[in-house]
N, C-alpha and C positions, 0 to 999 in steps of 0.2 A: 659866496666869495671863496676862492681857493686859498689854501693855506700857503704862507710864504715859505720858500725854500730855506731850510735852516740846517746848520751843522751843530746846533746846540744839543748837548747830551746831558744837560743838567738833570739829575735825578735818576739817570740810567745806571743799571748795574751791568758791568761788563767782565767777562773772563777772557784773558789772552793767554794762550798756552805757548810754551817755548819763549817766554817773555823775559828771560834772565839776561839776554844779550841780543845783538843784531836786530833783525827786522822786528821780532816780537817786542823787544824793549822799546823800540822807536814807536811802534803802534800803541803800546800801553801808555807811553808818555803823552802822545798826541790826543788820545781819547780822554785822558785825565785833564789835559789842558782845556778841552772843550766841555768839561763839566761832569764826565762820567766818574763813578766810583769803580776803580779798576782792580780786579782780582788778578794779580800777577802770579802766573803759575809756570813752573818748570820742575825739573827733577830735584833740584837742591834748594832747600828752604833759604839758606843763607844768601844764595845768589839772587833769589826772588826778592828777599828783603832789601838787598842793596838797591835794586831798581825802585822799590817802594819808597825807600828813604829819599832817593833823588826826586821822586814825584812830589812827596810831601814838602820837601824843602822849597819847591817851586810853587807851593800853594795848592797842589792837587790832592785828591783823595784816593787812597789805594790800600790794599792789604796783600800779604803774601800767603799763598797756600801751595805747598809743594804737591806735584802730581806727575807721575810717569804715565803717560797715556797708553803706553804699551802694557800696562797692568790694569786689568779690569777692576780689581778691588780698589785701586787708587782713584779711578774715575768715579766709582760709586761714593767713595769718601768725600771727594771734592764736591760733588753735587749735594750730598747730605749737609755739608757745612754751609754751602751757599744758600740752599733753601732754608735751612734752619735759622741762619742769621738774617738773611735779607728777604726771604719769602718770594723772590722773583729773580728773573734773569731777562735782560733786554738785548744784550749783545754777546755773541760768542765769536772769538777769532781763533780758529784752529790754525796754529802756526808751528807747533812742535812737530819735528820730523827727524828722520834718521837716514843716513846714506853711508853705511859702513863699508861698502865694497866698490872699488874701482878696478875693473878688469873685464876680460872677455865674458860675455853673457853666459856662455856654456860652462864656464868654470865657477859659477855661482854656487857657493856652499849652501846646503839646505838650512843650516842654522842662520846664515846671513839672510837668506830668502825669508825665513819665518820672522826674524826680527824686523825686517823692513816692512813686511806686510802687517805685522801686529801693530806697529806704531802708525805707519802712514795710511793704512786702510782701516783696519779694525778700530784703531784709536780714534781717528776722525769720525768714523761711523757712529760709534757709541757716545762720543762727546756730543755729536750733533743730535743723536736720538734723544739723549737725556735733556740736552739744551732746548730742543724744540718742544718737548713736552712741558718743561717748566715755563718757557715763554708763552705757550698757548694758554696756560692758566691765568695769565694776566693780559691777554689781548694780543699777544704777538711779540715779534722781535726780529733781530737780524743775525744771521750766521754768515761769517766771512771765512771761506776756506783759502788758505794760502797754498796754492798748488805750485806750478813751475812751468816755464816754457818747455821743459823736458817732457811734460805730459802731452805736448803736441808734436814736438820734434825730439825724439829720444837722444839723450846725451851719449856721446861716444864713451864706451866702457862704463856706462851708468845704467845698464839695462834694467835691473829690478827696480831701482829708484824711479826711473822714467815710467815704468809700467804702473807703479803705485800712484804716481802723480796723474797719469791718465785716468786712473780709477777715481781719483779725487774730483776730477773735472766731471766725470759721469755721475758721481755721487751728488755733486752740487746740483745738477739738473734734476736728479730724481727727488731730492729733498725739496727743491723749489716747487716742483709740480704737486707733490703730495702734501706739502705743509702750507700751501698758499691760503687755503680756506681757514686755517687757524691763525692767519695773520703773521705767519713766520716766513720771512724772506731768506733766501740762501743764494749767495753769489761767490764767485771764485776770483782770486787775485793771482795772476801769473807773473811773478818776478822774472826778469832776465838775470844775467850775470851780475851779482851784487857782492860788494866787498864785506864779507862776513867770515867768521871763523869756519863756518859750514862749507864755504866755497874757497877756503884758503889754498887748497892744493891747485886750484885753477888760477886764482888771481896771482899767486906768488911764484908761479912757474913761468918765466918769460916766454918760452917757446909755445906753451899751451895758451897763455894769455894772448899772444900775438895772433895765433890762429883763430881763437874765439872772437876777438874784436874785429877780425876781418869780415865777420858775418853780422856785425852790429852797425847799422847806419850811423849812429851817433858816436861810434868809435871810442867809447869809454865804458868803464865799469860803473854801475850805479852805487850810490851810498844807501845804507839801510833806511835812512830818513826819507828817501825818495819813494819808498813803498807805503809809508804811513798815510799820506794824503789820500791815496786810493782806498785804503781800508776805512778811513774816516768817512769818506763819501758813501761807501757801501753800507756802513754801520748806521748812518744817520738818516733822518727823515728827508734829506735831500734826495735820497734814492728810494723814496717811498713806493714808486711804481717799477722798481727794478728788482727782478728776481730771475734766477737762472742765468745770469750774465757771466761772461768770462772776460775779465778785464786784464789786458796785457799791459805790463809796465816793464818794457824790455828794450828801450832804445831803438825800437823798430825791427828787432830781430825776426819776429814772426811775419813781418811785412815783406821780407826779401823773397 
């Protein structure tokens, strides 16, 4: 008899990076609502703790561990703490990212290039590598990489950011193929234009917003909470036969 489709995450240990606000915070809250113990991670401990406090007030289980994924020693420290305390990891949501430069691609400063690559590629890679190894020790788990529609269609004057998000899509497929035998699934979520601080320069500039929405069939900006359901699906046993998938949550942007 086949197992019933379920979104129940009771007993699961989850890490969500970039979870102090926006999409990451909404994902962390929803995973906790469905029973996971969520490790809320971002650069600042106090900001992570604020999200944890909100989860706990609602009856969920969570803890805060600060981690800047652009710093290798902080990734090592995060995993040492998680393995030492919980001995396992079931879900990893790579959401932390940086986009420090808007401008012509040929004017990208080397320091900006390096920072973007360190966080968006190297950070995702080593968070996934450590996560997959820990998951494999306990029979498997799920990695969800938050990429971007810019990884498919480069954003104007967002060259290096778009390049790194294309790399995340490729990385997702590579981990999916090589980690499947260890029971580790890896999928990517591609948000469209979403009302976050990260995208504020786009959302809060009327001329840019009007131009952007002209390419979105639903003709509106997404809310961060609208990304969380897709992450829940990919993280849960409801997606038990799904790996290497690229899930667009973009109001139809990539369908045009």
